[in-house]
N, C-alpha and C positions, 0 to 999 in steps of 0.2 A: 720022312715023313712028307707028306705035299705041304706046299706052302700055304695051300688055302686054310687048312686047319692049324696052321702054326700059331702059336699066342704072340699077341704084339708086347713087343716091348715097353714098359713103361718110361715114357719120356720124362724129364726132369723139369718140374714146374718152377718158375721163377719166383722168389720170395717177394713178397710185396712189404713195403716198410707201413706196417700198421701203426706205428707211432706218429709218423710223419702226415700219415692220412688223417688220424683223429685230430692231430693239432692243427691241420688245415681246415677240418671241420667245424672245430672249435674257434676258430678264429673268424669263419663265415658267420657262425651264429651269433658271436660276440658283436659283430660289425653293426652299428647303429646307421639306419638310413638316413640319409640327408633331409633337412628341412627344405621345403620347396619356398624359393622365394622368387617373387614376379621379378620379370626384367624391368630393368631400369628404361625410364621414358614411359611408362605406363601408369596410371593413375590407379591407386588402390581401389576395390569397391567401394570402401566407405567414403572416399572423397568423389568419387563418381556420384554416388548417391547425395552426398551433401551439396554438389553443385548444381543438382536437379532442382527446379522450382516446383513448388506444388501447386497446381493449377486446381482451382476449386471447378467442379463441374457445374455446369449452367443449370438454373432452377428448369424443372420438368414442365411447370405450369405457372400461373399467375397467383394461385394461391400459396405455392412454396418460394415464391419470390417475395411476396408480401411477408411471410413469415420470415424469412433471412432479413429482409430489411427491419422488421420490428425487432429482432435478437440484435442486429448490429447498432441500433439506436437504443435499446436497453442497455448494451455494453458501454457505448459512449458517455450515455448519462450516469452510468455508476463511476467510470473513469472522471469524469469532470466533478462529481460530487465529492469522491476521495481527493482529488487534487484540491479542491475547495476547502475540505476541511482541513486539509493538513497547510493550507494556506500558501500554496503555488500561486506564483504572481500571475501566471499565464492561465489560469484555470480559474479567477477571480472574477466577481462581477465588476463593472466599472467603477461602482461607488466603493467598492474594499481596495482598489488597486493604489499603489503609490506609497513611498517611504513614510509620508504624513500619516495615512489611514493606518499603516502598520503599528505606528507609534502610538498612535490613539488606542489602539485595541490593547497593546501592552500596558498602557496606563490604567484602562479600565480593568483590565484581568488581573492586575496586580493588587488591586485594592478590594476591600469588602464593602460594597456600596449598598447603601439605605434602600436604593432603588429596587433591588431584588426582592425586597420584602413588600413593593407596593402594592402587587396583585393579590398575595395572600391577606393582606391588610384590607384589602377592598372587598374581598369575600368576608371576612369577618365583619367588617361594617355592613355590608349588605344583610347578614344575617342577624345580626344584633340590632338592627334599626327596622326591621319588620313590625308591624302591628301586633302580631302574634306573642311579642317578647314585652315584658314588663316595661313600665316606663323608665324606670332607673337603669336598665339596659340599654334601651334605646338612646338614652342622654349620654352614657358612657360610650357607647358607638359613636356617636356623633363626635364627641370629645377626641375619641381615638382618631378618627378620621382627620380632624383638624390637625392633631399633633403628626400624624403620619405624611401629610401633605406639607407641613412646613419643614419636617425632617428630611423629605426628599428634595426640597426647595434648597435647602442649606447644603445638602450634600452635594447636589448637581452644580452649585456656586463653587464649592471648593474644588469640584473634579474639574470644571471648566478653569479655574485659575492655575491648576496644575498643567492641563493640558497647554495653556497659553507659554508658561514658563518653560517647560521642557521642550517644546516646539521653537522657541527662540534658542535655546542651549543646542540642542542637536540639529535643528534643520534651520539655520537662521536665513538661509536665502531662498525658502519657499514662496511661492507666488499665488498659493492657494488661499481663499478667504478662511478665516478664524471660525465666521458663523456657521460655516457647514461641518467643520471639526467639532465644535461644541454640540451642536445637534445629534451628531452620528456617537458621541460620547455618552450623551445622556440616553440616547435610545437602546444604545449597548447595555448601559449600567443597570436599567430596569429589566433586562431580560435575564431570564434564569441562565446561569452559568452551562448547564449542560446542554442547551439548545442554542447556544450562540454560534453565530456562522460569519467568519471561518472559527474553528475551534480555538479556545485560548491555548497560547504558546508558552505562557508562563503562569506560575501558582501563586495564590494569594499570599501576599506578604512578601513576595520575592522582589528585590531590586532590580531595576530596569536601566 
């Protein structure tokens, strides 16, 4: 039979290790990719961004510049007022600075002063002494006015004595005049507690 039509013999095929191939594929599948870490000596993006200074864009026109100036002044006033109300020494007015004035404020704020009722009593006297009221009410209003004035004077005298005593005990080397402290204490004592500036740092009846 010619060689051309002869049937080719089947050649043996090499066996493939399926178990090892599957194991290799499982190992590759289970392998986790490594996390990327930037090289040493280079700043991380956050550090680079933190190191950059934010430059505010210049105003486009005069109107915008004026608006930004007003906003800055408003923010400064709010900050100064908050510091003043909190009693920060660098934010206080010159009349309120110093350990002497702080002591005077604490003395006044720790007392229940008769002077706080002065303006309320004055309003009652004005209404009661008007000509529209009966004569009896007018006399009573005038008598109450005299009593209120005497009470404020006596209370202010007691307050000034306390200021002088504690000033000598706490700040014996002060060179300021006591007259100014007396006037400062009296004016604060006739002011309503809620509108006192700086704000009271002690409660009524609290020892200082």
